C-alpha positions as CSV (number, residue, x, y, z in Angstrom):
1,F,-40.4,39.8,-220.8
2,A,-40.2,36.3,-222.2
3,T,-38.3,37.4,-225.3
4,T,-35.4,38.7,-223.3
5,V,-35.0,36.2,-220.5
6,D,-32.6,33.9,-222.2
7,T,-30.4,36.5,-224.0
8,E,-30.5,39.8,-222.3
9,W,-30.9,39.3,-218.5
10,I,-27.8,39.4,-216.4
11,D,-29.3,36.7,-214.1
12,Q,-31.9,34.5,-215.8
13,M,-32.9,33.1,-212.4
14,D,-35.8,30.6,-212.7
15,W,-38.2,32.7,-214.8
16,L,-40.3,30.8,-217.3
17,S,-39.5,27.6,-215.5
18,E,-41.8,24.8,-216.5
19,T,-41.4,23.0,-213.2
20,K,-42.3,25.9,-210.9
21,H,-45.5,27.9,-210.5
22,E,-45.1,31.6,-211.3
23,C,-45.5,32.4,-207.6
24,E,-42.3,30.4,-206.9
25,W,-40.2,32.4,-209.4
26,T,-37.4,34.5,-207.9
27,L,-38.4,38.1,-207.2
28,V,-42.1,37.4,-207.5
29,E,-44.5,37.5,-204.6
30,C,-48.1,36.3,-204.5
31,G,-51.0,36.6,-202.2
32,D,-52.9,33.7,-200.6
33,D,-55.0,33.3,-203.7
34,F,-51.8,32.8,-205.8
35,R,-52.2,36.1,-207.6
36,V,-49.1,38.1,-208.2
37,T,-48.7,41.1,-205.9
38,E,-45.1,42.1,-206.4
39,I,-42.4,42.0,-209.1
40,S,-39.0,43.4,-208.3
41,I,-36.3,43.0,-210.9
42,T,-33.6,45.7,-210.6
43,S,-30.3,46.1,-212.3
44,N,-30.7,43.0,-214.4
45,G,-30.4,44.1,-218.0
46,L,-34.1,44.1,-218.9
47,N,-34.5,45.5,-222.4
48,G,-37.5,46.5,-224.5
49,N,-41.0,47.9,-223.8
50,L,-43.0,47.2,-220.7
51,P,-45.5,44.7,-222.1
52,A,-49.2,45.4,-222.3
53,E,-49.7,42.1,-220.5
54,I,-48.8,43.9,-217.3
55,G,-52.5,44.7,-217.2
56,L,-53.3,41.0,-216.5
57,L,-52.0,41.4,-213.0
58,P,-54.8,43.3,-211.3
59,E,-53.6,42.5,-207.8
60,L,-50.1,43.9,-208.3
61,K,-49.1,46.2,-205.5
62,I,-45.4,46.6,-206.1
63,L,-43.6,47.0,-209.4
64,N,-39.9,47.7,-209.2
65,L,-37.9,47.7,-212.4
66,R,-35.3,50.3,-211.7
67,D,-31.9,50.4,-213.2
68,N,-32.6,48.4,-216.4
69,E,-32.7,49.2,-220.1
70,L,-36.4,49.5,-220.7
71,F,-37.7,52.2,-223.0
72,G,-40.8,53.4,-224.9
73,I,-44.2,54.5,-223.6
74,L,-45.9,52.9,-220.7
75,P,-48.8,50.8,-221.9
76,D,-52.4,52.0,-221.4
77,E,-53.0,48.8,-219.6
78,I,-51.1,50.1,-216.6
79,S,-54.2,52.1,-215.7
80,I,-55.9,48.7,-214.9
81,L,-53.6,48.2,-211.9
82,T,-55.9,49.8,-209.4
83,N,-54.2,48.2,-206.5
84,L,-50.7,49.4,-207.4
85,E,-49.1,51.3,-204.5
86,F,-45.4,51.3,-205.4
87,L,-44.0,52.0,-208.8
88,D,-40.2,52.5,-209.3
89,L,-38.9,52.8,-212.9
90,R,-35.9,54.9,-212.1
91,N,-32.9,54.9,-214.5
92,N,-34.5,53.5,-217.6
93,S,-35.4,55.2,-220.9
94,F,-39.1,55.6,-220.7
95,G,-40.7,58.6,-222.4
96,G,-43.9,59.8,-224.0
97,T,-46.9,60.4,-221.8
98,F,-47.8,58.9,-218.5
99,D,-51.5,59.6,-218.5
100,G,-52.4,56.1,-217.4
101,L,-50.5,56.5,-214.2
102,C,-52.9,59.4,-213.2
103,M,-55.7,56.8,-212.8
104,L,-53.9,55.0,-209.9
105,S,-55.4,56.6,-206.8
106,T,-53.8,54.0,-204.6
107,L,-50.3,54.9,-205.6
108,T,-48.1,56.1,-202.7
109,H,-44.6,55.9,-204.3
110,L,-43.9,57.0,-207.9
111,D,-40.2,57.2,-209.1
112,L,-39.7,58.0,-212.8
113,S,-36.4,59.7,-212.3
114,F,-33.5,59.4,-214.8
115,N,-35.8,58.6,-217.8
116,A,-36.7,60.6,-220.9
117,Y,-40.0,62.2,-220.1
118,E,-40.6,65.6,-221.7
119,Y,-44.4,66.1,-221.9
120,P,-45.8,68.7,-219.4
121,I,-47.3,67.3,-216.2
122,D,-51.1,67.1,-216.6
123,E,-53.5,68.4,-214.0
124,A,-54.7,64.8,-213.7
125,L,-51.7,64.3,-211.4
126,G,-54.0,65.5,-208.6
127,N,-55.9,62.2,-208.9
128,L,-53.0,60.5,-207.1
129,S,-54.4,61.5,-203.7
130,A,-52.5,58.9,-201.7
131,L,-49.1,59.9,-203.1
132,K,-46.3,60.4,-200.6
133,F,-43.2,60.1,-202.8
134,L,-42.9,61.8,-206.2
135,N,-39.6,61.8,-208.1
136,F,-39.1,63.1,-211.7
137,E,-35.4,64.1,-211.3
138,S,-33.3,64.2,-214.5
139,N,-35.9,64.1,-217.2
140,F,-36.8,66.7,-219.8
141,V,-40.2,67.7,-218.4
142,L,-41.5,70.9,-220.1
143,G,-44.2,73.3,-219.0
144,S,-45.1,74.5,-215.6
145,L,-45.9,72.7,-212.3
146,P,-49.6,71.9,-212.3
147,Y,-51.8,73.6,-209.7
148,S,-53.2,70.1,-208.8
149,L,-49.8,69.3,-207.2
150,T,-50.8,71.5,-204.3
151,T,-53.8,69.2,-203.5
152,L,-51.6,66.2,-202.8
153,T,-51.7,66.7,-199.0
154,S,-50.0,63.4,-198.2
155,L,-46.9,64.2,-200.2
156,E,-43.7,64.0,-198.2
157,Y,-41.0,64.0,-200.9
158,L,-41.1,66.1,-204.1
159,N,-38.2,66.1,-206.7
160,F,-38.2,67.7,-210.1
161,H,-34.4,68.4,-210.1
162,S,-32.9,68.9,-213.6
163,N,-35.9,69.3,-215.9
164,K,-37.1,72.1,-218.1
165,L,-39.9,73.5,-216.0
166,E,-40.7,77.1,-216.3
167,G,-43.1,79.7,-214.8
168,S,-43.8,80.3,-211.2
169,I,-44.5,77.9,-208.4
170,P,-48.3,77.6,-208.1
171,P,-49.9,79.0,-204.9
172,G,-50.9,76.6,-202.3
173,F,-47.6,74.9,-201.5
174,E,-48.1,75.9,-197.9
175,N,-50.9,73.4,-197.8
176,L,-48.6,70.5,-198.3
177,S,-48.0,70.1,-194.6
178,A,-46.5,66.6,-194.8
179,L,-43.6,67.7,-197.1
180,T,-40.1,67.2,-195.6
181,S,-38.1,67.4,-198.9
182,I,-38.5,69.7,-201.9
183,D,-36.0,69.9,-204.8
184,L,-36.8,72.0,-207.8
185,S,-33.2,72.8,-208.7
186,K,-31.8,73.3,-212.2
187,N,-35.0,74.3,-214.0
188,F,-36.2,77.6,-215.5
189,L,-38.6,78.5,-212.7
190,S,-39.2,82.2,-211.9
191,G,-41.1,84.5,-209.7
192,S,-40.7,84.6,-205.9
193,L,-40.1,81.7,-203.6
194,P,-43.2,80.4,-201.9
195,D,-43.8,80.9,-198.2
196,L,-42.8,77.5,-196.7
197,S,-42.7,78.7,-193.1
198,G,-45.4,76.3,-192.0
199,L,-43.6,73.2,-193.4
200,E,-41.2,71.1,-191.4
201,L,-38.7,70.8,-194.2
202,E,-35.4,68.9,-193.8
203,H,-34.2,69.4,-197.5
204,L,-34.8,72.5,-199.6
205,G,-33.2,72.8,-203.0
206,M,-34.1,75.6,-205.4
207,Y,-30.7,76.4,-207.0
208,N,-30.1,77.4,-210.6
209,N,-33.5,78.8,-211.4
210,D,-34.6,82.5,-211.9
211,F,-36.2,83.2,-208.6
212,R,-36.1,86.8,-207.4
213,G,-36.9,88.8,-204.3
214,L,-36.4,87.9,-200.6
215,I,-36.2,84.5,-199.0
216,P,-39.4,84.0,-197.1
217,L,-38.6,83.5,-193.4
218,P,-38.7,81.8,-191.0
219,L,-37.3,78.6,-192.5
220,S,-37.9,75.2,-190.9
221,P,-35.7,74.6,-187.8
222,K,-35.4,71.0,-189.0
223,L,-33.5,71.9,-192.2
224,T,-30.3,69.9,-192.8
225,H,-29.8,70.9,-196.5
226,L,-30.3,74.3,-198.0
227,R,-29.4,75.3,-201.6
228,L,-30.6,78.6,-203.0
229,D,-27.6,79.6,-205.1
230,G,-27.8,80.5,-208.8
231,N,-30.9,82.7,-208.5
232,I,-31.3,86.5,-208.2
233,L,-32.3,86.6,-204.6
234,D,-31.8,89.3,-202.0
235,F,-30.2,87.4,-199.1
236,D,-31.5,89.7,-196.4
237,L,-30.6,87.3,-193.5
238,P,-31.5,88.1,-189.9
239,T,-29.4,86.7,-187.2
240,E,-32.3,84.4,-186.1
241,I,-31.4,82.1,-189.0
242,G,-28.6,81.0,-186.7
243,L,-31.2,79.1,-184.7
244,L,-31.2,76.5,-187.6
245,T,-28.7,74.4,-185.7
246,N,-29.6,71.2,-187.6
247,L,-28.5,72.9,-190.9
248,G,-25.5,71.0,-192.2
249,K,-24.1,69.0,-195.0
250,C,-24.1,71.9,-197.4
251,I,-25.0,75.6,-197.3
252,H,-24.9,77.2,-200.7
253,L,-25.7,80.9,-200.6
254,T,-23.7,81.9,-203.7
255,P,-25.8,84.5,-205.5
256,S,-26.3,85.0,-209.2
257,H,-25.7,88.1,-211.4
258,T,-25.5,91.2,-209.1
259,S,-27.3,90.1,-206.0
260,Y,-25.4,89.4,-202.8
261,I,-26.0,88.4,-199.2
262,K,-27.0,91.3,-197.1
263,T,-26.6,90.9,-193.3
264,P,-27.0,93.2,-190.3
265,S,-23.2,93.2,-190.0
266,H,-22.7,95.3,-193.2
267,H,-20.5,93.3,-195.5
268,Y,-19.0,91.0,-192.8
269,P,-19.5,87.3,-192.9
270,P,-22.9,86.6,-191.2
271,R,-22.0,85.4,-187.6
272,F,-24.8,82.9,-187.5
273,I,-22.8,80.7,-189.9
274,F,-20.4,79.8,-187.1
275,F,-23.1,78.2,-185.0
276,L,-23.9,75.7,-187.8
277,V,-21.3,73.2,-186.6
278,H,-22.6,70.3,-188.8
279,T,-21.9,72.1,-192.0
280,E,-19.6,70.2,-194.4
281,I,-19.8,72.6,-197.5
282,L,-19.9,76.4,-197.1
283,R,-20.0,78.6,-200.2
284,L,-20.1,82.4,-199.7
285,D,-18.3,83.4,-202.8
286,A,-19.2,86.6,-204.8
287,N,-21.0,88.3,-201.9
288,K,-19.0,91.6,-201.5
289,I,-17.9,90.5,-198.0
290,R,-15.4,93.2,-196.8
291,S,-13.4,92.0,-193.8
292,S,-10.9,89.4,-192.6
293,I,-11.8,85.8,-192.1
294,P,-13.0,85.6,-188.5
295,T,-11.4,83.3,-186.0
296,E,-14.7,81.6,-185.4
297,I,-14.2,79.7,-188.6
298,G,-12.4,77.2,-186.4
299,Q,-15.7,76.1,-184.9
300,L,-16.9,74.5,-188.2
301,V,-15.0,71.3,-187.4
302,N,-16.9,69.2,-190.0
303,L,-16.1,71.5,-192.9
304,R,-14.8,69.8,-196.0
305,I,-15.2,72.6,-198.6
306,L,-14.8,76.3,-198.0
307,E,-15.3,78.8,-200.8
308,L,-14.9,82.5,-200.0
309,G,-13.6,83.7,-203.4
310,D,-14.5,86.9,-205.3
311,N,-15.1,89.0,-202.2
312,I,-13.1,91.8,-200.6
313,L,-11.4,89.8,-197.9
314,V,-8.2,91.2,-196.3
315,G,-5.6,90.1,-193.9
316,T,-4.2,86.6,-193.4
317,L,-5.8,83.2,-192.9
318,P,-6.5,82.8,-189.2
319,S,-4.5,80.0,-187.4
320,E,-7.9,78.5,-186.4
321,I,-8.1,77.1,-190.0
322,G,-5.7,74.5,-188.7
323,Q,-8.5,73.1,-186.5
324,L,-10.5,72.1,-189.6
325,T,-8.9,68.6,-189.9
326,K,-11.5,67.5,-192.5
327,L,-11.0,70.5,-194.8
328,G,-10.0,69.3,-198.3
329,K,-10.6,72.4,-200.3
330,I,-10.4,76.1,-199.6
331,W,-10.9,78.8,-202.2
332,T,-10.1,82.5,-201.5
333,K,-9.1,83.6,-205.1
334,K,-10.1,87.1,-206.2
335,N,-9.8,88.9,-202.8
């Protein structure tokens, strides 16, 4: 980093100071033996490659360089950091391979989101047995999800949103019992959705893929975020889904192509929706719903966005819509 301290960094701080020990530099932490254990320099204009000299810090546990202007391939020497537990390189321009990272069995947090990775994920990912947090959002990762991913039984957060993954989800996801958040949205994944009924998920995002078939039920009662739109799913929804009373923030059940929500009420809006009082965004457009808008809509007091367009709705808007004081957008076009 020495070559960029004087000219590129937004805040030069006291790095490379000749009057201070390295352990006294700002954003550097050391252990009792004066070996560096943490470097956290975020949003500071760092530019260039991650230097190979990073391998000279074998006691490093935390490396946080997110929101900078770093680029290139991670040096092979990163595999020497066998004590590394936390690595956050989010929002840079790293690319190439990341094989060296797969040697770091102590890693619990890995965030490479918003970079330029495109190589397929190697099966060696399964070596990261301690991993709890894995984020590859907004890269260009090709290929399929490796089977070894299903062996990471400590994993709590998994995000491959906005990549170029294809193929089906490997069997064994039901073994990831610690998972609370999965987002595989905006890829080219296909096949059927995995059975996640044994997981206590709070966030499930699978939208804009090519999944087909039925939604495996039951879903986790702890769900607060559900997005399955933009697939070719048969939304055969039993009324029991109304027991997901924590579900809120956003419910996207907008289908893709010719599929549509099928409910026991035969082309009426599914009544369970009106028990989900935490919901802020509700999209049920293009579902062949044939009815008037029920008065129960007034129960969704937190609703900000309501999209019911491209159905077969009739009648007038119920006066109960006026109870939705937070509503900023309503779309009923094409009815």
